[in-house]
C-alpha positions, -999 to 999 in steps of 0.1 A, spaced: 0 0 0 14 33 -10 -9 57 8 -16 54 45 -48 75 48 -79 60 62 -97 62 29 -68 46 10 -68 17 34 -106 12 30 -103 15 -7 -75 -11 -7 -97 -35 13 -127 -30 -9 -107 -35 -41 -92 -67 -27 -127 -80 -20 -141 -69 -54 -112 -85 -72 -113 -116 -49 -76 -112 -44 -66 -141 -21 -28 -139 -28 -5 -143 2 6 -106 -1 -29 -93 0 -39 -116 29 -9 -104 48 -18 -68 42 -53 -75 54 -40 -92 85 -19 -62 93 -48 -38 87 -70 -60 110 -49 -47 140 -58 -10 133 -88 -5 156 -100 26 172 -127 32 198 -131 69 189 -166 74 175 -154 98 148 -117 98 142 -103 67 125 -136 55 112 -154 53 79 -192 51 80 -189 43 117 -166 13 111 -129 10 121 -103 -1 96 -99 -34 115 -136 -41 111 -133 -38 73 -102 -59 72 -116 -87 93 -148 -88 72 -126 -90 40 -105 -118 54 -136 -137 64 -151 -133 29 -119 -140 10 -110 -172 30 -145 -186 25 -145 -184 -13 
């Protein structure tokens, strides 16, 4: 990942799911993003969800395919 902004991370996760990218590199990136959790209700969240929530959902979806 080149950009470290919150929106870039969510975009990366969404693109991985849309492309059904289950390569080892992508799964490793998603695992590292799954540790980025925030309890702040505004900062660090997109549509109310933390980066870790998106990453965990993506990992769950990609590994069940």
